[in-house]
N, C-alpha and C positions, 0 to 999 in steps of 0.2 A: 361630618367633621365640623367642629366649631372652633375657630381660631382667631387669634388677635391679628392686628395689622402687620406684624413683622413677617407673616407667612403669605401675604396677599400678592404674590407676583402674578402679573397678568397672564403670562403664558401657562402658569400652573392652574389658574382658574379655568382657562379654556380646556386644558387637559382633563381636569376633574369632570367638566361638563360632558366632554366626549366619552369619557370612561363610565359615565353614569354614577359618579360618586357625588352624593349630595353634600352641600357645604353651606356654612354661614361664616363669612369672613369679614372682619372689620376692615374698611378701606382706609388707607392713609389720607390725610387731609389734602395732599397735593395731587391726588388722582383726579384727572379731568373726566367728566361725564359727557360723552359725545353722542349726539342725536338722541336725546331723551324722549321717551313717549310715556305718558301717564297711563297707568293701569286702572281699569274700572274697579272700584272697591266700595264696600259699604263703610261709611264714615261713622265712627262712634264718638259720642260727646267727650268721654274721658280718655280718649286715645292719645298716646304720646307720639304717634306717627305723624310726620309732617308731609312726606312724599313717598310714593310707591311708583317706581318707574322701571322701564327696561331701557338699556342703553349699551353702547360700546364703551369700554374703559380705556383711558389713556389719551395721548396726543397722536398727531399724524406720524411722529417718529417711532412711537411704540404704542400700539393699540391692540386691544383684544380682537381676535377674529370673530368671536360670537357676541351676541347680545346677552347681557346678564340683567337679572332683576336687582335693583338697588333700592333699599329702604332707608329713609332718613327719619330718625326719631330723636326725641330728647331723653336724656338720662334723668335721674332723680335730682340732679343739680342744674338742670336746664341747658346742658351742653348738647350740641347736635352730634349724633353718632350716625355714621354711614356704614351700612353693611351690604355686602353683595351675596347673593344666593342663587341657587338654581331651583329652589322650592317654589313652584307656582301653584300648588294645590292647597296651600294654607294661607291664612290672612297675614297681612303685614304686622299686625299686633302679635301674632303667634311667633313670627320670625324675630321680632324685637324681644319677646320673652325668652326665646331660645338663647339669644346673645346675652341677655341680662342674667340668665341662669349660669352661663359660663363665667360671668364676672363674679358671682357668688362663690364659685369654686376657687377663683384667684384670692378672694378675701379670706376664705378658709385656709388656704395655704400660707397666706401672710400671717394669720393668727397662729398657725402651727409654728412657723419660724420664730415669731416673737415670744410666744408663751411656753412652748415645749423645749426650746433651746436645743434644736437638732441642726447643728451647722453642717454635718455630713452624715450620710447614711453608711452604716457599717457593712451592709451587703446590698446586692442588687437583685436578688431573687424576690419574688412576691412575698414569701414567708418571712424573709429577713426584714423587709421594709415594714410589713404589718407588725411583726414582733417589736421592732424598735418604736414604731408610732404608738402601739397600744401600751407598751411599757412606759413611755414618756407621758402619755395621757393619763395613765393610772397614777403615776407619781404626782402629776399636776393636780388631779382631783383630790388626792389625799392631802397634799400641802394646802390646797384651797380650803378644804374642810377644817384643817387644823388652824389655819389663819382666821377663818370666820369665827371659830370657837374662842380663840385667844384674843380676838379683837375686843370682845366684851370686857376684858379685864383692864383695858387701857383707860387712863383718865380721858375725859372728853377733850381736853386741850392738846393731848398728844396724838400725833398721827403716825401711823406705821404703814408703809406700803407693803404690798404682797411680796415684792422683790426683796425688800429689806428684811422682812420677816423670814423669808426663806433662807437668806444668807445667814442671819443670826441663828436660825434653827440648825442649819448644817454645820456652823462653826462653833456650836455650843455657846453662843453669846446671848441667849435669852435669859432673862432673870429667872431665878430658881422658882419663884411662885408661878410664873407662866408655865414652866416645865411641869410643875406639879398639877396645874390646871389641865394641861394637855394630857398628862398621864391619867388623870381622873376621867377626862372626856373619853379616852380610848377604852378604859376599863368599864365605864358605864354603858357604852354602846354595845359591848360584847357580852354583857350579862344577860 
């Protein structure tokens, strides 16, 4: 499991480790690292990893029962990220890459929300979700293709955003010559 800091309850991390469930979880900034011990590791010149330790997590009032591996690394903006894991057989750089890959999924979902305009899902089954996502993505790609083709007709001083173009197209607000150009584009592509 790869999770963000909202899911990193200390007792849950102990339970995952006892059950043999592998995890990489981002730690909240206020989690105290108790009795840290550095792990031996090969240091790479281009590594973003700052520390690789094992420790107990929390304070004396609320502390994990078990020792966990904590890796501290810098993200692409130079901020320190702390992740806790039970994975001891891989390098700290690999653990950092696992967490960074999770972040790319978050960025992708943000892109979907911003560009595909899917405020709610119509269904909860796998087929319903895939169908809605693929339909929205198909419409986006077609609109983007039309936008890129019609953009060439604009005078250089005029700017038209993709969102404005889409609204004008859907509301029949585009100038007639643009609509003719789009019509010619579509007919030319399918000949």
